[in-house]
C-alpha positions as CSV (number, residue, x, y, z in Angstrom):
1,M,60.1,77.4,351.9
2,E,57.8,74.3,352.1
3,K,56.7,74.8,348.4
4,L,60.4,75.3,347.3
5,I,61.4,72.0,349.2
6,E,58.5,70.3,347.3
7,I,59.8,71.6,344.0
8,L,63.3,70.4,344.8
9,E,62.1,67.0,345.9
10,N,60.3,66.7,342.6
11,L,63.7,67.1,340.9
12,H,65.7,64.7,343.2
13,E,64.1,62.7,346.1
14,G,66.1,61.6,349.1
15,I,68.1,64.8,349.6
16,D,67.9,66.6,352.9
17,Y,67.2,70.0,351.3
18,E,66.7,71.6,354.7
19,T,70.5,71.1,355.6
20,C,72.4,70.6,352.4
21,E,74.4,73.5,351.4
22,T,76.3,72.0,348.5
23,L,73.6,71.3,345.9
24,I,75.8,72.7,343.0
25,D,79.1,71.9,344.5
26,D,78.3,68.2,344.9
27,G,76.6,68.0,341.5
28,I,73.2,67.2,342.9
29,L,71.7,69.9,340.8
30,D,73.0,70.2,337.2
31,S,72.3,72.8,334.4
32,L,69.1,71.1,333.3
33,D,67.9,71.0,336.9
34,I,68.6,74.7,337.3
35,V,66.5,75.5,334.1
36,T,63.6,73.4,335.4
37,L,64.0,74.9,338.9
38,I,63.8,78.4,337.5
39,T,60.7,77.6,335.5
40,D,59.1,76.0,338.5
41,I,60.0,78.9,340.8
42,N,58.6,81.4,338.3
43,D,55.2,79.4,338.2
44,A,55.0,78.8,342.0
45,F,56.2,82.1,343.3
46,D,55.5,84.5,340.3
47,V,59.1,85.7,340.2
48,A,61.4,86.0,337.3
49,I,65.0,85.1,337.9
50,P,67.2,87.2,335.7
51,P,70.4,85.8,334.1
52,E,72.6,87.8,336.3
53,E,71.3,86.0,339.4
54,I,71.9,82.5,338.0
55,L,75.0,81.9,340.1
56,P,76.2,78.8,341.9
57,E,76.0,80.5,345.3
58,N,72.3,81.4,344.7
59,F,71.4,77.7,344.0
60,N,73.8,75.9,346.5
61,S,71.1,75.4,349.1
62,A,67.3,75.7,349.5
63,K,68.0,78.5,351.9
64,A,70.0,80.5,349.3
65,I,67.3,79.8,346.7
66,F,64.6,81.0,349.0
67,A,66.6,84.1,349.9
68,L,66.8,84.8,346.1
69,I,63.1,84.3,345.7
70,E,62.4,86.7,348.6
71,K,64.9,89.3,347.3
72,L,63.3,89.2,343.8
73,D,59.8,89.3,345.2
74,N,60.6,92.6,347.0
75,I,62.0,94.3,344.0
């Protein structure tokens, strides 16, 4: 989770990613951020996020993103 928080902070500093659950809903992350995030996650965690998993609910919080990473890592 620490590595994911670091990736997110590289996108936007000053956000409390530990508690924020509205990254998409509040427009903190936009479509370009998601593309960058997916690339960074692939590099850092060696998981490929398939298009069908690119849903707002999977990217609305760091916890949701990390849960997606864990799910894909176990497939």
